N, C-alpha and C positions, 0 to 999 in steps of 0.2 A: 308685779312687785308683791312680794309675799310677806316675808318674816321681818319683824322688827322687835328689837329688845324693848320691852315696855312692861308696865305693870298691869294689874288688873283693871278692867274697864269699870269696875265698881269702886266707889270711894266712900269715905265717911260722909254722911249727910245726904246720900243719894236718895232722891225722891222716887218712890215706887209708883209704877203705873201698871194697872192690869190691862195689857194690850190684847184685845180680842181679835183673833185672825178670822178671816172668812174664807169660804171655799171658792169665791168668785175669782176668775182670772181673766186676763185679757192681754192684748199686745201692748206692753208698756215700755216706753223709751225713757231711760233714766239718764240725766245729765245734770251735774252740778247740784245734786240733791233734789231735783224736780222730776216729776213724772208727767208725761203727756199721754192721754188716753187716745188710742187709735179709734177710728170710727167702728162702731159695733153693728152687727146684724141681729142682735139678740131680739127675741120676741117677748121679752119681759113686759109685764103690764105697766103702762104709764103711771098707774096708781101705786107702783112699788114704793116702799118707805124710803125716805131720803136718807142718805148716809149720815151717820152721827160722828162728829169730830170731837176728839178728846185731846186736850193739851195739858201737859205738865211742864213747868209750874202752873198753878191755877192763875186765872186772870187777876191782875192787880197784886200779885204776891210781891212782898218786899223782903229785902235781906237775903236773897237767894245766893247760896255759895257759888262762886265763879266756876267751879269744876263740876257742878251738877248738870247732867245732860238735859237738853230740851227734848221731850218725847211727845210725838204726835201720832195719833192712831185714828183710823177710819173704820167704823163698824157698819156693815151693810154697804160697802162701796170701796173705792180705792182713792188714794191721794193723787191729785193732779199737780199741785204746787204747794210748796212750803217755803216761806221766807221768814227768817228771824233777823230783823234789822235793828241796829242800834239807832235810837232816836235822840238820846241825850247822854253826854258823858263819854261817848266813844264814837267810832266811825266804823262803817262796814257791816257786813252780815256774817252770821255764823254758818259755816258749811255743814252739810249733813249727809247722811246715808239713808237711802230708801230700801226697804226690804224687798225681796225678790217678788213677793206677791202684791206689792204696792200698797199695803195696808198700814205700814208702820214707818216712821221716820225718826232718826235720832241724830242730834247735833254732834259734831266733832270739835275737839279743841276746848278752849275755855273762853268764857265771857270776860269782859273787862269789869273790874271792880268799880263800884259807884256809878254804874251806868243803867240806863233804862232801855228796854228792848220791846219791840212790837212783833208779835207773831201773826202772820197772815197765812191762812190755809184755805185751799180749795180742794174739794173732793167731789166725786161723781158716783152715783149709784148705777146698778146694772142697766137701768132704763135710760141712762144718760142725763138724769136730773142732777143739777149742780148745787152743791152746798158750800157756803163760805163761812169762815169764822175768823174773828180777830180778837186777840187778847194781848196783854202786856204784863211785864214783870220788871222788877229792878233788883240789881245785885247788891251784895253787901258792900259797905263803904270801906275804903282803905285808909289807913293812917300813915303807913310807910311803905316803901318799896325796897326790893333787893334786886341785885343783878349780878352777873358773872364778872368777877374781878380779874380772874386769870383762867385761861383755857389752854391745855396742852394735850396733844401736839399742836404746834402753831408754826406758821411760816417763819417767823423771826426767831423763835426760841429753839425749835428742834429741826426745822425743815418739814416739808410735807411728805417726805418718804422716810420712814423710820424702821427700826429693827423689830424683830418678831416678839420681843419682850415688852414693847412699849405700852404702858397703861394710858388710859384717857383720864386726865386729871382736871377737875373743875373746882375752882375756889370762888366762893361768894363774898360779896363785900360786907356782909354782916351775918350774924348768927341766924340760922333758921331752925325751926323745931318740927315743922310738918314734913318729915322725911318721906312719908308715903306719897303725899301729893306731888312732891318734887320728883321723886324717882319714877312715878307713873308717867311723867312728861319728859323723861330723858330717853331718847330713842337712838339705838345703835343699829345701823343698816350696813350690811356687808355683801360683797360679791359672791361669797360662799357661806353656808351656814356655820356659825361659830357659837359654842356654848360659853356664856360668860355671865358676869353679875357686877352690879354696883356695890361699893363698899364705903361706908362712912367712917372717916378717921376722926372727925369731930363735927361740930355744928356748922362749919364753913367749908369743909373739904369732903367731896364725894368722888371716888375714883372707880374706874371700870377696868377689868382685865378679863381675858378668856380663862377658861379652866386650864388650858394648855397654851403654849406659845402660839401666836397667830400663824396661820398658814402663809408661807411666802407668797408675795404678789397679791394679797387680798386688798381690795379697795374698801374703804370705810367711810361712812358718813354718819356724823353724830348730830342729832337735832335736839337742841334744848328748847323745847316749846314752853317757855316759862312765863310769857306775858299773861298776866292775870291769874297765875297759879298761886295758891295759898302757901306761904312759907311760915306762917305762924299767926297768932292773933293780930288781925289788922295789918298783916304784912303780906304783900303780893309782889309777884315778879313783874319787872318793868319791861323786859324785852325778850325776844327770841334770839337764838344764835345757832347757826349751822356751820360745821367745819368738816371739810373733806380732806382725807389724807390716804396714803398708801403704805402698805407694808412692803419693804424691800425684800431682797434675797435673804435666805436664812443663814445668818452667820453667828455661830456660837463658839465662844472661846472657853477652854477649860484649862485650869492650871493648878498645880499642887505646890504648896510651900515645902513639901518634903522631897519631891523630885526636881524642883527648881526649873520647871519648864511650862510654857504655855503652848497649847495646841489649838490652832484656829481652823475650824471646819466651816466650809461654805457649801450650803445645800448638801451636807453630809460628807463632803470630801475634804481631806486635809489640804489646806493651801499654804500653811506656814507653821513651822516649829520655831519657837522663840525661847532661848535661854533667859531665865529671870532670876532675880534675887528679891525675896520678900522681906517682911518685917523680922528684925533680929530677936524680938521678944524681950524677956527680962522684965521690963516695965510693961504692964498690960496694954498701954496705948501704943506700944511699938510692935504689937502683933498685927499682921494683915488679917482682916476678917475672912472667915470661911462663909460661903453661901452664894446665892444667886444674885450677883450685882448686875446693874444695867449701866450702859454708857450714858452718862448724864450731860456731859459737855465735851467739846473738843477745842482745845486751846493751843495756840502756837507758842505762847509764853505764859508761864505761871510763876508768881513769886510765892514761895512757901516759907512759912515760919514755924518754929517749934510750938506745938500746942501746949498752952498753959505755962509757958516759960517766957519771961520778959528779958529784954536786953541786959547783959551783965550777969545774968544768972547762969550757973553751971548747966550745960546742955543746950543753951540757946543757940539757934541758928536761923539764918535767913538766906535762902537760896533762890536764884533765878534758874528755872528749869524750862526745857523746851519740849514741844510735841507731847502734850499731856492729854490723857483721856480720864475724866473724873468718874469714879465708880461708887462714891459714897459721900455722905455729908461730914464724915469724921476725918476728912483730909486725905483720903486714899485716891491715888491716881496710878495709872500705868504711864510711865514717862521715861524720857531719855535720861540715862545716868552714866555718862562716860567714865566717871570716877569708880564705878563698881563693876566694870566689864569683866575683870578678872574673877569676880565672885559669882557672876551670873552663870547659872547652870550647875553650881556646886554648893553654894552656901547662901544664907540669909543675913544681910548686913544693913538693911534699910530701917527707917523709923516707922515703917508700916506701909509705905507705897510699894508698888511692883516696879522694880528697876529693870530696864531693858537697854540694849545698846542704842546709840543714836540712829543707826539705819533701821533697826527694827521698830523703834518708836515712831519714826517718820512713816514707815509703811503702815503701822497699826492706826495711826491718826488718819491717814489718807483712805484707809479701807474700812473705817468704822462708821456706822450710822448710830445716831442717838436712839437708845432703846435696844441696842444689841446686848444679849446676855454675856456676861463674863463670870464664869462659875469657878470659884476658888475653893479648894479643899485642903484639909490637913492641919488647919490652925485650931488651937483651943478656943480662940475668940470667935464667936458666931455673929454674923451680921444681923442687926436688929431690923425688924420690918419697917421701923420709922427712921432708920439711918439712911437717908437718901431715898432711893426708889427700891426699897427692899420688899416690894409687893409679893414677889415669888417666894419669900421666906415663910409665908403663911400657907398652910395646907388649904385645899379647896374647902374643907369643912370649916376651918377657922375663918377663911375669907367670907363665907356665907353667913357667919354669925353676925356680921355687921352690915348685912344687906336687908333692907326693909321688905323687898319683894322677892328675894332669893334669885335663882338662876333662870335664864331664858336663852332660847336659841335665836340668833339674829335672823333677819330677813334680807331680801335682796335690796341692793342699792338702787 
């Protein structure tokens, strides 16, 4: 298991430790952050100096940030066992990683806020003499917690097989300010390497997308390891969350308001040509937007009303339409429109939606995944990045402007 989208392993407030490596080596077995020293045949003198153990944070340190790693080093020997166990305010132990030469250990993950931990270390020198050390520290106290309020893709909202344009969208239940700490603890793992980045839309919403559309068939696991992660002054994550989903076949639909046709390609091959009628224009809101849309929902029945016009006013309408695929938040759908079949393929007569025949609408609904790209061209009205899921309307350079840690290549699931 190799690559994971993540931030730097260094964070604000990281306590520095000068770790002194030694030239000694041995047959060391590492499991669960512990090392056991195999019997040695060394002729080192029994009077050799004992190994010196150093632990950071220092003994009895208080107010330690939850994301500061626990660092342990052995000078003049190797580490045999390191245990960092919660003794008050939390449960369990912090996992860690031992260096290849057995002289350094570093914790992984975050500690719990408002908790006390005990560090127990055993080291051995080349002559086999054992040294032990015990220390303790307490973490900064929390005042409030935050957690994930909404996560997409999701089994209920999108299904767990989605289109190649699907972003990962996380919404928190309250404003957060420490974007770096949060982003460092959001991991995206994939079955094949993908270059991507997180993007903050505001203090509650952080989304991820690749630089280019997902490769078809990619398996994705998103790990939000937010328990104990700082979200702001006195604000800490309440829980972790992991979601697994899969990218389906590549289906990309392209249409032009000038040629009045949609072309559906699946894995690069044309599978459907669909005559359409787009927005009639005149009034700005009656233009279908140009840009890279995503399929946001699939609905058998949708009741549509005229935007900004109430009952009794000129231009008011309320229609029940069938077999609809939503492509923006401004009321744009691809849907069945039996009343405009005569115009489909030759003229634009809608109020902004993409009208297609009943049979084509049913086929499109049945063959669309949430997150499938629908690219419309030829309209003077451009899809805004915040109009629905207009994530692909931003260039990669623009997308990275709102990422705290910029882009990364994912690792194996």
